[in-house]
N, C-alpha and C positions, 0 to 999 in steps of 0.2 A: 461334663464329660472330661475324662482324663486323656490328655494327649502326651505321649512320650516320644521323644526323638530317638533315643538310644534304646535298642531292643535289649531286653534282659529276660530274666526268669518270668514266665507268664503267671505263676502263682498256683497255689494248691487248688485243685478242682477246676482249673482253667486249662484251655488249650488254644493253640493257634488255629484259626479257621482252616488253614491249609492242611492241618493234620486230621481233620474229621473225615470219616468215611462217607461215601455216597449215601444219600437218604437220611443222614443224621441231621438233627436240628441243633442249633446253638443260640444262646442269647448273647448279643454283643455286649461286652463289658467295657472295652476301650480300644482305641486305635493308636498304634504306635508308629505314626508316620508324621512327616513334616506337615505343618498346618495347611498348606495349600492342597496337598493330596488328601488329607483328612477331610477338608471342607468339600472337596469334589465327591468323595465317597458318601458323605452325609447328604449331599444333594441327591444322590442316587438311592438313598434310603438306608444306608448303613449307619444307623443311629444307636447309641447305647440304649439297651433295654429292648430293642427290636429283635424278633426272631429271624434267623437266616437258616436256610437249608442248603445242603450240598447236593449239587447235581452232577451230571456227567462231565468228564474231562475230554480234551482233544486226544487223538490217538497217541501222541507222545506224552500225555499227562499234563500238558500245560498249554493253554490256559484251562481253567475249570469254570463251570457254570455254577452260580449261586443264585438262589431265589430269595429275594427280600422285597417286602412291601408290594407284593403282587407282580414283580418284574423278575426277569432272568438276566443276570449280568455276568459276563465272563471277566475273570481276574487272573492275572499271572500269579504263580506261586510266590514270587517275590513280594507281591502286594498282600495276598491273602495270609501269608505267614506273619504279617504285622497287625492282623486284626485278632484280638483276644476275645474268646467266647467262653461261656459256661455251657458245656454240653447239656442238652435238655431232651429227654426222650419224647418224641411225638408231640411237640408243641402244636 
């Protein structure tokens, strides 16, 4: 897995998890967070190669629910914007 501390360009064909629309699936490519936060997300099922879908958000738009590995987990935009995914229709 690639961990990157400084956020940069996500790459061609890739998107930040926070930028996907509700109901869209993505395949996790990398996590651009400090090691301790990335480790915690991986413990929750956010692993490279795993599918994640976007659920509803709180009334103000933050946090937002994501479905991964059979669980629903709410993440703030600040965190979900640092998870890079490859959008995948209807995984």
